C-alpha positions as CSV (number, residue, x, y, z in Angstrom):
1,X,121.3,-25.2,31.2
2,X,122.2,-26.6,34.6
3,X,124.4,-29.2,36.1
4,X,124.1,-27.6,39.6
5,X,121.3,-26.3,41.7
6,X,120.3,-23.3,43.7
7,X,119.1,-23.1,47.3
8,X,117.8,-20.6,49.8
9,X,116.5,-20.8,53.4
10,X,113.1,-19.2,53.6
11,X,112.0,-16.6,56.1
12,X,108.6,-16.0,57.6
13,X,106.0,-16.5,54.9
14,X,103.2,-14.1,54.0
15,X,100.9,-17.2,54.0
16,X,102.3,-20.7,54.4
17,X,99.0,-22.2,53.2
18,X,98.9,-20.3,49.9
19,X,101.5,-20.0,47.1
20,X,102.2,-20.4,43.4
21,X,105.2,-21.8,41.6
22,X,105.6,-21.1,37.9
23,X,108.5,-22.1,35.6
24,X,109.3,-22.7,32.0
25,X,111.4,-25.9,31.7
26,X,113.0,-27.9,28.9
27,X,114.1,-31.4,29.7
28,X,117.4,-32.7,28.3
29,X,116.4,-36.4,28.5
30,X,113.7,-38.7,29.9
31,X,113.8,-39.7,33.5
32,X,113.3,-38.1,36.9
33,X,113.3,-34.3,37.0
34,X,112.9,-32.6,40.3
35,X,112.3,-28.9,39.6
36,X,111.5,-27.4,43.0
37,X,112.0,-29.0,46.5
38,X,112.0,-28.2,50.1
39,X,113.6,-30.0,53.1
40,X,115.9,-29.7,56.1
41,X,119.6,-29.2,55.1
42,X,121.7,-32.4,55.6
43,X,118.8,-34.4,57.0
44,X,117.8,-36.8,54.2
45,X,115.5,-38.8,56.4
46,X,113.4,-35.8,57.6
47,X,110.4,-34.5,55.7
48,X,110.8,-33.1,52.3
49,X,108.6,-32.0,49.4
50,X,109.1,-31.7,45.7
51,X,107.6,-30.9,42.3
52,X,108.7,-32.3,39.0
53,X,108.3,-34.4,35.9
54,X,109.1,-38.1,35.7
55,X,107.6,-37.8,33.0
56,X,104.4,-37.5,34.9
57,X,103.6,-34.2,36.5
58,X,104.0,-34.8,40.3
59,X,103.7,-33.0,43.6
60,X,104.7,-34.9,46.8
61,X,105.0,-34.1,50.5
62,X,106.9,-36.7,52.4
63,X,107.3,-36.7,56.2
64,X,110.4,-39.0,56.3
65,X,108.6,-42.3,56.5
66,X,105.5,-42.0,54.2
67,X,103.8,-39.6,51.8
68,X,101.3,-37.3,53.5
69,X,99.8,-36.2,50.2
70,X,100.8,-36.7,46.6
71,X,99.7,-36.3,43.0
72,X,100.9,-38.2,40.0
73,X,99.3,-37.4,36.6
74,X,98.1,-40.0,34.2
75,X,99.2,-37.9,31.2
76,X,102.9,-38.3,30.4
77,X,105.1,-35.3,29.4
78,X,108.0,-36.8,27.5
79,X,108.7,-34.1,24.9
80,X,112.4,-33.2,25.0
81,X,112.3,-31.0,21.9
82,X,110.6,-27.9,23.4
83,X,109.6,-26.0,26.5
84,X,106.9,-26.8,29.0
85,X,105.2,-24.1,31.2
86,X,104.8,-25.8,34.6
87,X,102.5,-24.2,37.2
88,X,101.6,-25.5,40.6
89,X,99.1,-23.6,42.8
90,X,98.7,-24.5,46.5
91,X,95.8,-23.2,48.7
92,X,95.0,-25.5,51.6
93,X,92.3,-23.1,52.9
94,X,90.0,-24.3,50.1
95,X,87.0,-26.3,51.3
96,X,87.1,-28.6,48.3
97,X,90.1,-31.0,48.5
98,X,90.9,-31.0,44.8
99,X,91.1,-27.2,44.8
100,X,93.9,-27.2,47.4
101,X,96.6,-28.4,45.0
102,X,96.3,-27.6,41.2
103,X,98.7,-28.7,38.5
104,X,98.9,-27.0,35.0
105,X,101.0,-27.8,31.9
106,X,101.0,-25.2,29.1
107,X,98.0,-23.4,30.5
108,X,95.8,-26.5,30.8
109,X,94.9,-28.0,34.2
110,X,95.9,-31.6,34.8
111,X,92.8,-33.4,36.2
112,X,93.6,-37.1,35.7
113,X,95.9,-38.7,38.2
114,X,97.1,-42.3,38.9
115,X,97.8,-41.2,42.5
116,X,95.5,-38.5,43.9
117,X,95.8,-37.6,47.6
118,X,95.2,-34.0,48.5
119,X,96.4,-32.1,51.6
120,X,94.0,-31.7,54.5
121,X,92.3,-28.4,55.2
122,X,94.7,-25.6,56.2
123,X,97.7,-28.0,55.9
124,X,101.2,-26.4,55.7
125,X,104.0,-28.2,54.0
126,X,107.8,-27.6,54.0
127,X,107.3,-25.4,51.0
128,X,107.1,-21.8,52.0
129,X,107.9,-22.4,55.6
130,X,110.3,-20.5,57.8
131,X,113.8,-22.0,58.3
132,X,113.4,-24.6,55.5
133,X,115.9,-24.9,52.8
134,X,114.3,-24.6,49.3
135,X,116.0,-26.1,46.3
136,X,115.6,-25.1,42.7
137,X,116.7,-27.8,40.2
138,X,116.9,-30.5,42.9
139,X,114.6,-32.6,45.1
140,X,116.5,-31.7,48.3
141,X,119.4,-34.0,48.8
142,X,119.8,-35.6,45.4
143,X,118.6,-36.0,41.8
144,X,119.5,-32.7,40.1
145,X,117.6,-31.4,37.1
146,X,119.3,-31.6,33.7
147,X,117.9,-29.2,31.2
148,X,116.9,-25.5,30.9
149,X,114.8,-23.3,33.1
150,X,113.5,-19.8,32.4
151,X,111.3,-17.2,34.2
152,X,110.9,-19.1,37.5
153,X,108.4,-17.4,39.8
154,X,107.4,-18.1,43.4
155,X,104.5,-16.1,44.8
156,X,104.1,-16.3,48.5
157,X,100.5,-15.8,49.7
158,X,98.9,-15.8,46.2
159,X,97.1,-18.5,44.2
160,X,97.6,-17.4,40.6
161,X,96.3,-19.0,37.4
162,X,98.6,-19.9,34.4
163,X,97.0,-17.1,32.5
164,X,98.9,-14.7,34.8
165,X,102.2,-16.0,33.3
166,X,101.3,-17.0,29.7
167,X,98.6,-16.9,27.0
168,X,97.5,-18.7,23.9
169,X,98.9,-17.2,20.6
170,X,95.9,-16.2,18.5
171,X,97.7,-17.2,15.3
172,X,99.4,-20.4,16.1
173,X,97.3,-21.6,19.0
174,X,100.5,-22.3,21.0
175,X,100.9,-21.4,24.7
176,X,103.4,-18.5,24.9
177,X,105.3,-16.8,27.7
178,X,104.3,-13.5,29.3
179,X,107.7,-12.0,30.1
180,X,106.3,-9.2,32.3
181,X,103.6,-10.8,34.4
182,X,101.6,-8.5,36.8
183,X,101.9,-10.6,40.0
184,X,102.9,-10.0,43.6
185,X,105.5,-12.1,45.4
186,X,104.9,-11.8,49.2
187,X,107.7,-12.2,51.8
188,X,109.4,-15.4,50.4
189,X,108.6,-14.8,46.7
190,X,111.3,-14.6,44.0
191,X,111.8,-14.3,40.2
192,X,114.9,-16.1,38.8
193,X,116.2,-16.5,35.3
194,X,114.4,-13.6,33.9
195,X,117.0,-12.9,31.2
196,X,120.2,-14.5,32.5
197,X,121.6,-17.5,34.5
198,X,122.0,-15.4,37.7
199,X,120.5,-16.7,40.9
200,X,119.8,-13.0,42.0
201,X,116.2,-12.4,42.7
202,X,114.6,-10.1,40.1
203,X,111.2,-9.7,41.9
204,X,112.4,-6.8,43.9
205,X,112.4,-8.8,47.2
206,X,116.1,-9.4,47.3
207,X,115.5,-13.1,48.0
208,X,118.7,-14.2,46.3
209,X,119.6,-17.9,46.0
210,X,123.0,-19.6,46.5
211,X,124.5,-21.6,43.7
212,X,126.0,-25.1,44.1
213,X,127.8,-26.3,41.0
214,X,127.3,-24.4,37.8
215,X,124.5,-23.0,35.7
216,X,125.2,-22.2,32.1
217,X,123.3,-19.4,30.3
218,X,121.9,-20.3,26.9
219,X,120.2,-18.6,23.9
220,X,117.6,-21.4,24.2
221,X,114.5,-19.8,25.7
222,X,110.6,-20.2,25.6
223,X,110.4,-17.6,22.8
224,X,113.0,-19.2,20.6
225,X,113.5,-23.0,21.1
226,X,116.9,-24.3,20.0
227,X,117.9,-27.8,18.8
228,X,119.5,-30.1,21.4
229,X,120.4,-33.8,21.2
230,X,117.5,-36.2,20.9
231,X,117.9,-38.6,23.8
232,X,114.9,-40.6,22.8
233,X,116.7,-41.9,19.7
234,X,118.3,-45.3,20.2
235,X,119.6,-48.2,18.2
236,X,119.8,-51.9,18.8
237,X,122.9,-54.0,18.6
238,X,121.7,-57.5,19.2
239,X,119.9,-57.4,22.5
240,X,121.7,-54.2,23.6
241,X,120.2,-50.7,23.3
242,X,122.8,-48.2,22.4
243,X,122.6,-44.4,22.6
244,X,125.0,-41.7,23.8
245,X,125.0,-40.5,27.4
246,X,123.5,-37.0,27.3
247,X,124.5,-34.2,29.7
248,X,124.7,-30.4,30.0
249,X,121.3,-29.7,28.7
250,X,121.4,-32.4,26.0
251,X,124.4,-30.8,24.2
252,X,127.2,-33.0,25.4
253,X,127.3,-36.5,24.0
254,X,129.5,-39.4,25.3
255,X,129.5,-42.4,23.0
256,X,128.6,-45.9,24.2
257,X,129.2,-47.9,21.0
258,X,132.7,-49.2,20.4
259,X,132.1,-50.2,16.7
260,X,130.1,-47.8,14.5
261,X,129.4,-44.8,16.8
262,X,126.3,-43.8,18.6
263,X,124.3,-41.3,16.5
264,X,123.0,-38.3,18.4
265,X,120.5,-36.6,16.1
266,X,119.2,-33.1,16.7
267,X,115.7,-32.6,18.2
268,X,114.8,-30.2,15.5
269,X,114.9,-31.0,11.8
270,X,115.4,-29.1,8.5
271,X,113.2,-29.5,5.4
272,X,113.9,-26.2,3.9
273,X,116.3,-23.2,4.4
274,X,120.0,-22.9,5.2
275,X,121.5,-23.8,8.6
276,X,124.8,-23.7,10.5
277,X,125.9,-25.6,13.6
278,X,129.2,-26.4,15.4
279,X,130.5,-29.5,17.1
280,X,133.6,-29.7,19.3
281,X,135.6,-32.9,19.8
282,X,136.2,-32.7,23.5
283,X,137.7,-36.1,24.2
284,X,138.8,-38.9,22.0
285,X,139.1,-42.5,23.3
286,X,138.4,-44.6,20.2
287,X,138.3,-42.3,17.2
288,X,136.5,-43.2,14.0
289,X,133.7,-40.7,14.7
290,X,131.7,-38.8,12.1
291,X,129.8,-35.5,12.1
292,X,127.2,-34.6,9.5
293,X,123.5,-34.7,8.6
294,X,121.0,-37.6,8.2
295,X,117.4,-37.7,7.0
296,X,115.5,-38.6,10.1
297,X,112.9,-40.9,8.5
298,X,115.7,-43.1,7.2
299,X,117.8,-42.9,10.3
300,X,119.3,-46.2,11.4
301,X,122.3,-47.6,13.3
302,X,124.8,-47.2,10.4
303,X,123.4,-44.1,8.6
304,X,126.7,-43.4,6.7
305,X,127.3,-47.0,5.7
306,X,123.8,-47.4,4.2
307,X,124.0,-44.3,2.1
308,X,121.5,-42.0,3.7
309,X,123.9,-39.7,5.6
310,X,126.6,-37.2,4.6
311,X,129.5,-36.9,7.0
312,X,133.0,-35.5,7.7
313,X,135.1,-38.4,9.1
314,X,137.7,-37.9,11.8
315,X,140.4,-39.1,9.4
316,X,139.7,-36.2,7.1
317,X,137.6,-38.0,4.5
318,X,134.0,-37.3,3.6
319,X,131.6,-40.2,3.8
320,X,128.4,-41.3,2.0
321,X,127.0,-44.5,0.8
322,X,129.7,-46.5,2.4
323,X,132.4,-44.7,0.5
324,X,135.2,-42.5,2.1
325,X,136.7,-39.9,-0.3
326,X,139.7,-37.6,0.3
327,X,138.4,-34.3,1.5
328,X,140.1,-32.2,4.2
329,X,142.2,-32.2,7.3
330,X,142.0,-34.9,9.9
331,X,140.2,-34.1,13.2
332,X,141.5,-34.5,16.8
333,X,140.7,-33.4,20.4
334,X,139.5,-29.7,20.8
335,X,138.9,-29.3,17.0
336,X,135.6,-27.6,16.2
337,X,133.7,-28.7,13.1
338,X,131.3,-26.3,11.5
339,X,128.5,-27.4,9.2
340,X,126.7,-25.3,6.6
341,X,123.8,-27.2,5.2
342,X,121.8,-25.7,2.3
343,X,118.6,-27.8,2.3
344,X,117.0,-25.9,-0.5
345,X,119.9,-26.5,-2.9
346,X,121.0,-29.9,-1.5
347,X,124.6,-28.9,-0.7
348,X,126.8,-29.2,2.4
349,X,130.1,-27.8,3.5
350,X,132.4,-28.5,6.5
351,X,134.9,-26.4,8.3
352,X,137.7,-27.2,10.8
353,X,138.4,-24.5,13.3
354,X,136.9,-21.8,11.1
355,X,138.7,-23.0,7.8
356,X,136.3,-24.3,5.2
357,X,137.6,-27.5,3.8
358,X,138.3,-28.5,0.1
359,X,139.3,-24.8,-0.6
360,X,135.7,-23.6,-0.1
361,X,135.3,-19.9,1.0
362,X,132.6,-18.4,3.1
363,X,131.7,-16.0,0.3
364,X,131.1,-18.8,-2.2
365,X,129.0,-20.7,0.4
366,X,126.9,-17.6,1.0
367,X,126.5,-17.2,-2.8
368,X,125.4,-20.8,-3.2
369,X,128.4,-21.8,-5.3
370,X,128.8,-25.6,-4.9
371,X,132.0,-26.1,-6.7
372,X,134.0,-26.8,-3.5
373,X,131.1,-28.2,-1.4
374,X,131.7,-31.5,0.3
375,X,128.5,-32.8,-1.3
376,X,126.1,-31.3,-3.8
377,X,123.0,-32.5,-5.7
378,X,121.8,-34.1,-2.4
379,X,118.2,-35.1,-2.9
380,X,116.4,-33.3,0.0
381,X,112.9,-33.0,-1.2
382,X,110.3,-34.4,1.1
383,X,112.9,-35.3,3.8
384,X,113.4,-34.0,7.3
385,X,117.1,-33.7,7.9
386,X,118.9,-33.7,11.3
387,X,122.4,-32.7,12.4
388,X,124.2,-35.7,13.9
389,X,127.6,-36.5,15.5
390,X,128.4,-40.2,16.1
391,X,130.9,-40.5,19.0
392,X,132.3,-43.9,19.7
393,X,132.7,-45.5,23.1
394,X,133.9,-42.8,25.6
395,X,134.4,-40.2,22.8
396,X,132.9,-36.9,23.8
397,X,131.4,-34.4,21.3
398,X,129.8,-31.1,22.4
399,X,127.2,-29.4,20.2
400,X,126.7,-25.6,19.7
401,X,123.4,-25.1,17.8
402,X,123.7,-21.4,18.5
403,X,123.5,-21.6,22.3
404,X,126.9,-19.9,22.6
405,X,128.5,-22.7,24.6
406,X,130.4,-25.9,24.3
407,X,129.3,-27.7,27.4
408,X,129.8,-25.1,30.2
409,X,132.5,-23.2,28.2
410,X,131.4,-20.1,26.3
411,X,132.7,-19.6,22.8
412,X,136.0,-17.7,23.0
413,X,135.2,-14.9,20.5
414,X,131.8,-15.0,18.8
415,X,132.0,-14.9,15.0
416,X,129.8,-12.8,12.8
417,X,126.2,-13.9,12.2
418,X,124.1,-11.8,9.8
419,X,120.9,-13.6,11.0
420,X,121.5,-12.4,14.5
421,X,120.1,-15.7,15.7
422,X,122.4,-17.7,17.9
423,X,126.0,-17.3,19.0
424,X,128.8,-19.3,17.3
425,X,132.6,-19.6,17.6
426,X,133.2,-18.8,14.0
427,X,131.7,-16.7,11.3
428,X,128.4,-17.9,9.8
429,X,128.0,-17.7,6.1
430,X,125.4,-15.0,5.2
431,X,122.0,-16.5,4.6
432,X,122.6,-19.3,7.0
433,X,121.1,-19.4,10.6
434,X,120.8,-21.5,13.7
435,X,118.5,-24.5,14.0
436,X,115.8,-23.1,16.2
437,X,112.2,-22.0,15.9
438,X,113.1,-18.5,14.7
439,X,115.6,-19.9,12.3
440,X,113.1,-22.3,10.9
441,X,110.7,-19.4,10.3
442,X,113.4,-17.3,8.4
């Protein structure tokens, strides 16, 4: 997850007219996402070039006054629930104009464009040029990427196909990552984020980047996709559209609704199994927030009031069907709420700072004993359930779906987790796991 960006001044290229950029990216929200850019440091008006998703796939070279060449795809790429494999291959020595710049998403070439202007024969851009500052996670002088990146490759002097970095799974038909591609990098080539958030080049070239701001490591990766906040969900209050402000990879939610809270449902849902998640109350401005689960098909602006959600209220009550019942301790700033949700048996438990409420114990939760559950006998059959906090205006709640962080702060001392999937602050009841693709397949 990133709130900053990385940059490096390139040296003499192996071939300024031929290169490949490959990256796995996960967007935190819709909007402009500049993944890789090049330009002169501190000279916003000079030429610059950039690749990204807006949600179109785009590639642009700009000379400071106009676009020299650019591509904007007709297909839209708005999925914020999973990872995209993004590949751009540049080879301006090709005699056919459309072969000089090729765009690929998840192994498939993009061939339909709303704007389609290709570079001229043997044209060199600011990408892969000597003395030019290259930015990862930024356009050049502005518009930082917000989301996750993994296995970012730049190959100077080589025009590779997506199949060099990924392949189609023979069982699922999904495009999957090749974590050890057999590629060459040339003089300016690099490989970042192979298995950590370091900006140290892992290609063997030593082309390390400099970090501006912060980049947070995460368990979320192309081989195991974790839940984040669904920024596409919104609700209407009269003519106003209300949804939280999402940041830090879609895991920090700032409320915008002063009355009922702004639900931030998880991107992944649960229709079977046992799952655990944690939510930290990082700032309280208005209070009256709730943390719980809701069936996605019945989601609406007042999920608890209308009886479809099950929540732990900040005043210490539990809430469902418009009724608040005495339950546990009240919540305040820096408290961490844990949720254990047994979808199979229709039961849910809440903890505060590692202490299960209503005298429940971690052993009885693991055993499926529902005597001290917050709610039991929940009808879950046929429903897809989502975790959801509802911060009010200016309240801030940070989610840990197993990523190991609250915002940019790592858990202080990871608890036990028998599933070995995800990292949490407190112990996870045996049999429960993180809400992620591997967890859903447990």
